[in-house]
N, CA, C and O of each residue as an XYZ file, in Angstrom:
364
protein
N      62.811    -73.333    -16.056
C      63.509    -72.359    -16.848
C      62.906    -72.326    -18.249
O      62.661    -73.376    -18.843
N      62.668    -71.145    -18.772
C      62.101    -70.991    -20.102
C      63.199    -71.158    -21.154
O      64.320    -70.678    -20.984
N      62.859    -71.834    -22.220
C      63.812    -72.023    -23.312
C      63.905    -70.750    -24.132
O      62.888    -70.106    -24.389
N      65.097    -70.381    -24.544
C      65.297    -69.193    -25.360
C      64.988    -69.454    -26.822
O      64.672    -68.525    -27.566
N      65.077    -70.698    -27.236
C      64.861    -71.059    -28.635
C      63.711    -72.046    -28.715
O      63.627    -72.981    -27.919
N      62.829    -71.836    -29.678
C      61.704    -72.732    -29.887
C      62.043    -73.732    -30.979
O      62.924    -73.493    -31.804
N      61.339    -74.849    -30.975
C      61.548    -75.867    -32.001
C      61.184    -75.279    -33.357
O      60.138    -74.649    -33.513
N      62.049    -75.491    -34.323
C      61.841    -74.965    -35.662
C      62.476    -73.607    -35.894
O      62.493    -73.115    -37.023
N      62.993    -73.001    -34.850
C      63.612    -71.683    -34.964
C      65.029    -71.801    -35.525
O      65.756    -72.741    -35.202
N      65.410    -70.847    -36.360
C      66.755    -70.818    -36.925
C      67.701    -70.131    -35.952
O      67.335    -69.156    -35.295
N      68.928    -70.652    -35.868
C      69.962    -70.082    -35.003
C      71.299    -70.269    -35.704
O      71.371    -70.858    -36.783
N      72.361    -69.760    -35.076
C      73.704    -69.856    -35.653
C      74.658    -70.392    -34.604
O      74.510    -70.113    -33.415
N      75.643    -71.167    -35.051
C      76.682    -71.675    -34.164
C      78.043    -71.346    -34.776
O      78.160    -71.108    -35.978
N      79.064    -71.339    -33.922
C      80.444    -71.163    -34.385
C      81.127    -72.508    -34.258
O      81.248    -73.058    -33.164
N      81.573    -73.034    -35.393
C      82.241    -74.333    -35.413
C      83.742    -74.157    -35.435
O      84.265    -73.320    -36.171
N      84.422    -74.926    -34.651
C      85.889    -74.967    -34.635
C      86.524    -73.597    -34.435
O      87.671    -73.379    -34.827
N      85.799    -72.695    -33.839
C      86.357    -71.382    -33.529
C      86.458    -70.429    -34.702
O      87.002    -69.336    -34.546
N      85.951    -70.802    -35.883
C      86.069    -69.864    -36.994
C      84.904    -69.891    -37.976
O      84.642    -68.865    -38.604
N      84.204    -70.976    -38.142
C      83.162    -71.081    -39.158
C      81.785    -70.896    -38.535
O      81.449    -71.571    -37.562
N      80.988    -69.987    -39.087
C      79.624    -69.744    -38.614
C      78.674    -70.542    -39.496
O      78.722    -70.442    -40.722
N      77.805    -71.341    -38.863
C      76.845    -72.163    -39.614
C      75.436    -71.920    -39.105
O      75.211    -71.728    -37.910
N      74.495    -71.931    -40.034
C      73.091    -71.788    -39.675
C      72.517    -73.164    -39.367
O      72.801    -74.137    -40.064
N      71.703    -73.234    -38.312
C      71.094    -74.486    -37.885
C      69.622    -74.252    -37.562
O      69.168    -73.114    -37.447
N      68.887    -75.355    -37.417
C      67.489    -75.304    -37.001
C      67.361    -76.121    -35.714
O      67.855    -77.246    -35.633
N      66.698    -75.549    -34.717
C      66.486    -76.250    -33.445
C      65.407    -77.301    -33.656
O      64.312    -76.994    -34.127
N      65.725    -78.549    -33.302
C      64.762    -79.636    -33.476
C      64.243    -80.205    -32.159
O      63.170    -80.807    -32.123
N      65.006    -80.015    -31.068
C      64.577    -80.616    -29.796
C      65.319    -79.947    -28.645
O      66.443    -79.475    -28.817
N      64.687    -79.906    -27.465
C      65.337    -79.435    -26.248
C      65.154    -80.496    -25.175
O      64.040    -80.960    -24.931
N      66.265    -80.878    -24.532
C      66.176    -81.892    -23.489
C      67.376    -81.786    -22.563
O      68.520    -81.808    -23.017
N      67.120    -81.674    -21.276
C      68.174    -81.718    -20.274
C      69.229    -80.635    -20.407
O      70.407    -80.885    -20.152
N      68.825    -79.438    -20.801
C      69.778    -78.340    -20.920
C      70.517    -78.289    -22.242
O      71.359    -77.414    -22.444
N      70.218    -79.209    -23.145
C      70.862    -79.253    -24.453
C      69.828    -79.098    -25.554
O      68.697    -79.573    -25.449
N      70.248    -78.422    -26.607
C      69.426    -78.307    -27.806
C      69.970    -79.252    -28.860
O      71.180    -79.354    -29.057
N      69.067    -79.936    -29.531
C      69.484    -80.703    -30.697
C      69.235    -79.808    -31.895
O      68.124    -79.318    -32.099
N      70.276    -79.599    -32.686
C      70.160    -78.734    -33.857
C      70.539    -79.518    -35.103
O      71.408    -80.389    -35.077
N      69.855    -79.180    -36.203
C      70.098    -79.831    -37.484
C      70.740    -78.811    -38.416
O      70.313    -77.658    -38.476
N      71.759    -79.237    -39.134
C      72.442    -78.365    -40.082
C      71.575    -78.181    -41.322
O      70.904    -79.114    -41.762
N      71.592    -76.982    -41.877
C      70.825    -76.713    -43.093
C      71.592    -77.096    -44.347
O      70.990    -77.467    -45.355
N      72.922    -77.008    -44.293
C      73.722    -77.247    -45.491
C      74.192    -78.694    -45.641
O      74.856    -79.025    -46.624
N      73.862    -79.547    -44.696
C      74.232    -80.953    -44.806
C      73.310    -81.785    -43.929
O      72.571    -81.248    -43.103
N      73.358    -83.086    -44.113
C      72.582    -83.946    -43.245
C      73.349    -84.138    -41.949
O      74.574    -84.252    -41.964
N      72.657    -84.175    -40.856
C      73.290    -84.403    -39.581
C      72.771    -83.441    -38.528
O      72.224    -82.382    -38.835
N      72.958    -83.837    -37.285
C      72.503    -83.024    -36.163
C      73.462    -83.235    -34.996
O      74.135    -84.262    -34.905
N      73.512    -82.253    -34.113
C      74.344    -82.353    -32.907
C      73.564    -81.805    -31.723
O      72.596    -81.064    -31.893
N      73.991    -82.174    -30.533
C      73.440    -81.627    -29.298
C      74.433    -80.623    -28.738
O      75.612    -80.938    -28.573
N      73.964    -79.411    -28.446
C      74.846    -78.379    -27.903
C      74.128    -77.600    -26.820
O      72.899    -77.571    -26.762
N      74.919    -76.965    -25.960
C      74.358    -76.112    -24.917
C      73.886    -74.792    -25.515
O      74.326    -74.383    -26.590
N      72.992    -74.145    -24.803
C      72.425    -72.884    -25.263
C      73.488    -71.806    -25.439
O      73.342    -70.929    -26.291
N      74.551    -71.860    -24.648
C      75.586    -70.827    -24.719
C      76.311    -70.816    -26.062
O      76.968    -69.829    -26.394
N      76.206    -71.883    -26.832
C      76.857    -71.946    -28.151
C      75.938    -71.541    -29.284
O      76.359    -71.531    -30.441
N      74.682    -71.205    -28.980
C      73.716    -70.782    -29.994
C      73.612    -69.260    -30.009
O      73.694    -68.608    -28.968
N      73.429    -68.705    -31.205
C      73.290    -67.261    -31.365
C      72.061    -66.978    -32.216
O      71.765    -67.726    -33.148
N      71.342    -65.899    -31.901
C      70.115    -65.539    -32.617
C      70.406    -65.047    -34.032
O      69.658    -65.355    -34.960
N      71.489    -64.284    -34.204
C      71.799    -63.712    -35.513
C      73.216    -64.073    -35.933
O      74.057    -64.405    -35.098
N      73.470    -64.004    -37.229
C      74.804    -64.266    -37.764
C      75.801    -63.235    -37.222
O      76.956    -63.567    -36.954
N      75.355    -62.000    -37.064
C      76.238    -60.946    -36.576
C      76.713    -61.233    -35.148
O      77.880    -61.016    -34.823
N      75.805    -61.720    -34.303
C      76.196    -62.078    -32.926
C      77.234    -63.196    -32.934
O      78.195    -63.166    -32.166
N      77.035    -64.177    -33.805
C      77.979    -65.294    -33.895
C      79.333    -64.809    -34.392
O      80.368    -65.239    -33.885
N      79.337    -63.922    -35.374
C      80.596    -63.405    -35.904
C      81.332    -62.548    -34.884
O      82.561    -62.586    -34.821
N      80.596    -61.768    -34.076
C      81.238    -60.988    -33.005
C      81.891    -61.914    -31.998
O      83.022    -61.686    -31.570
N      81.174    -62.955    -31.625
C      81.727    -63.935    -30.692
C      82.946    -64.601    -31.298
O      83.942    -64.832    -30.612
N      82.869    -64.905    -32.571
C      83.952    -65.553    -33.286
C      85.208    -64.692    -33.267
O      86.304    -65.206    -33.044
N      85.067    -63.399    -33.497
C      86.238    -62.522    -33.509
C      86.852    -62.409    -32.118
O      88.074    -62.338    -31.991
N      86.031    -62.393    -31.078
C      86.583    -62.320    -29.719
C      87.304    -63.617    -29.359
O      88.314    -63.586    -28.656
N      86.798    -64.749    -29.829
C      87.456    -66.037    -29.583
C      88.811    -66.060    -30.278
O      89.796    -66.523    -29.702
N      88.867    -65.563    -31.512
C      90.130    -65.529    -32.249
C      91.160    -64.657    -31.540
O      92.333    -65.022    -31.465
N      90.731    -63.506    -31.017
C      91.657    -62.623    -30.305
C      92.210    -63.309    -29.060
O      93.400    -63.203    -28.762
N      91.335    -64.017    -28.329
C      91.785    -64.744    -27.139
C      92.807    -65.816    -27.516
O      93.802    -66.002    -26.816
N      92.561    -66.522    -28.623
C      93.478    -67.572    -29.051
C      94.824    -66.976    -29.461
O      95.871    -67.557    -29.175
N      94.802    -65.819    -30.130
C      96.049    -65.171    -30.524
C      96.852    -64.754    -29.298
O      98.063    -64.971    -29.235
N      96.168    -64.154    -28.321
C      96.849    -63.727    -27.096
C      97.424    -64.930    -26.359
O      98.545    -64.873    -25.853
N      96.667    -66.010    -26.298
C      97.131    -67.216    -25.621
C      98.350    -67.787    -26.337
O      99.301    -68.236    -25.697
N      98.318    -67.767    -27.658
C      99.439    -68.256    -28.454
C     100.686    -67.425    -28.238
O     101.788    -67.969    -28.163
N     100.530    -66.112    -28.137
C     101.677    -65.237    -27.888
C     102.267    -65.491    -26.514
O     103.486    -65.489    -26.342
N     101.396    -65.709    -25.531
C     101.878    -65.955    -24.169
C     102.632    -67.281    -24.103
O     103.656    -67.378    -23.427
N     102.138    -68.291    -24.792
C     102.782    -69.604    -24.759
C     104.071    -69.633    -25.561
O     104.984    -70.385    -25.219
N     104.173    -68.841    -26.615
C     105.366    -68.894    -27.461
C     106.568    -68.251    -26.790
O     107.704    -68.542    -27.164
N     106.348    -67.382    -25.807
C     107.462    -66.712    -25.156
C     108.120    -67.581    -24.087
O     109.226    -67.276    -23.641
N     107.462    -68.651    -23.674
C     108.027    -69.521    -22.646
C     108.677    -70.728    -23.296
O     108.091    -71.359    -24.175
N     109.885    -71.046    -22.864
C     110.606    -72.214    -23.383
C     110.322    -73.417    -22.501
O     110.261    -73.317    -21.276
N     110.149    -74.556    -23.157
C     109.935    -75.780    -22.397
C     111.278    -76.400    -22.071
O     112.249    -76.242    -22.811
N     111.319    -77.106    -20.954
C     112.513    -77.854    -20.590
C     112.157    -79.332    -20.542
O     110.983    -79.688    -20.434
N     113.169    -80.195    -20.623
C     112.898    -81.627    -20.603
C     112.744    -82.155    -22.010
O     113.554    -81.848    -22.885
N     111.718    -82.942    -22.234
C     111.493    -83.535    -23.550
C     111.303    -82.451    -24.602
O     110.583    -81.477    -24.380
N     111.955    -82.628    -25.749
C     111.806    -81.681    -26.833
C     111.318    -82.407    -28.070
O     111.956    -83.340    -28.559
N     110.216    -81.977    -28.550
C     109.636    -82.524    -29.764
C     110.463    -82.062    -30.964
O     111.092    -81.005    -30.900
N     110.475    -82.818    -32.037
C     111.164    -82.362    -33.236
C     110.608    -81.052    -33.763
O     111.302    -80.345    -34.493
N     109.383    -80.711    -33.416
C     108.753    -79.488    -33.872
C     109.217    -78.266    -33.076
O     108.948    -77.133    -33.474
N     109.909    -78.486    -31.959
C     110.407    -77.377    -31.147
C     111.610    -76.694    -31.779
O     111.870    -75.526    -31.488
N     112.347    -77.385    -32.629
C     113.552    -76.824    -33.227
C     113.195    -75.910    -34.387
O     112.249    -76.171    -35.130
N     113.949    -74.854    -34.533
C     113.675    -73.920    -35.628
C     114.713    -74.017    -36.708
O     114.634    -73.299    -37.705
């Protein structure tokens, strides 16, 4: 399989479902890319599906993820739990 990203190429990732960060690809091994952050020291290994070529692509993905999370939150809030009740369940 051909790699979509070459070593030294800049890419973007979405962190924690909301923050877009620019990274540099440093290594490819076993289906994972090792990327280094530009704004801090450190590197992580991630799958290709989490890398984006442009900031705009990452932001589009980010907005769709947020919409899915909102819909999921609305669906879960309408159902009441039975049994154990956390102190946070009371309004």
